[in-house]
C-alpha positions in Angstrom: 99.4 102.8 80.7 98.8 100.7 83.6 101.6 99.0 85.6 101.6 95.3 85.8 101.4 93.7 89.2 103.3 90.8 90.7 100.1 89.3 92.1 96.4 89.8 90.9 95.4 91.0 94.2 96.9 92.1 97.5 95.2 88.9 99.1 97.0 86.7 96.6 100.3 88.3 97.6 99.5 87.8 101.4 98.9 84.1 100.8 102.3 83.6 99.2 104.0 85.8 102.0 102.1 83.7 104.6 103.5 80.5 103.3 107.0 81.9 103.8 106.2 82.9 107.3 104.6 79.6 108.1 107.9 78.0 106.9 109.8 80.0 109.5 107.2 79.4 112.2 106.4 83.1 112.5 103.0 83.4 114.0 100.5 86.0 115.4 101.3 89.5 115.5 105.1 88.8 114.6 103.6 88.4 111.0 102.4 92.0 110.7 105.9 93.6 110.1 106.6 91.1 107.3 103.2 91.5 105.6 103.6 95.3 105.7 107.1 95.0 104.2 105.6 92.9 101.2 102.7 95.3 100.9 105.1 98.4 100.7 106.9 96.5 97.7 103.6 95.6 96.1 102.6 99.3 96.3 105.8 100.5 94.8 105.4 98.0 92.0 101.8 98.8 91.4 102.7 102.4 91.2 105.6 102.1 88.6 105.6 98.5 87.4 109.0 98.0 88.9 111.1 99.0 91.8 115.0 99.7 91.9 117.2 97.3 93.8 118.5 100.3 95.9 114.9 100.8 97.1 114.6 97.2 98.0 118.0 97.3 99.8 116.9 100.4 101.7 113.6 98.8 102.8 115.4 95.8 103.9 117.7 97.8 106.2 114.8 100.0 107.5 112.7 96.6 108.3 115.8 95.1 109.8 116.3 98.1 112.1 112.7 97.5 113.4 113.6 93.9 114.2 112.8 91.9 111.2 114.9 88.8 110.3 117.1 89.4 107.2 116.7 86.1 105.8 112.8 86.2 105.9 112.8 89.5 104.3 115.0 88.4 101.4 112.8 85.3 100.9 109.8 87.6 100.6 111.8 89.8 98.1 112.1 86.6 95.9 108.3 86.8 95.1 109.2 90.2 93.4 112.3 89.2 91.4 110.9 89.9 87.9 110.0 93.3 89.0 113.2 94.4 90.5 115.4 96.7 88.4 119.1 96.1 88.8 121.8 98.5 88.7 122.5 100.1 85.4 126.1 100.7 84.1 127.3 104.0 85.6 124.3 104.1 88.2 124.7 103.5 92.0 122.3 101.3 93.8 123.9 97.8 93.7 122.2 94.4 93.7 119.7 93.1 96.0 121.6 90.2 97.7 119.6 87.0 98.1 
């Protein structure tokens, strides 16, 4: 069973992320960390067909520690909303707060 992807190609995803980055005025090499964040999420989803909200929260924390802006990361996460599995009853992890 092949996992469904949020975008037909990595290129398509990068186009959508670029629109978000353009909106924030993020140019040049500053875009790389955000594109890498989106690529990592895309790879997780391509592998499993979904990603846990706790994983997304951990990724946001990691990229913030590297200097990425929280609001930009969370806007990128919205591109993946249908593929983020929220916390089940009795399970840890929490919600991704957008």
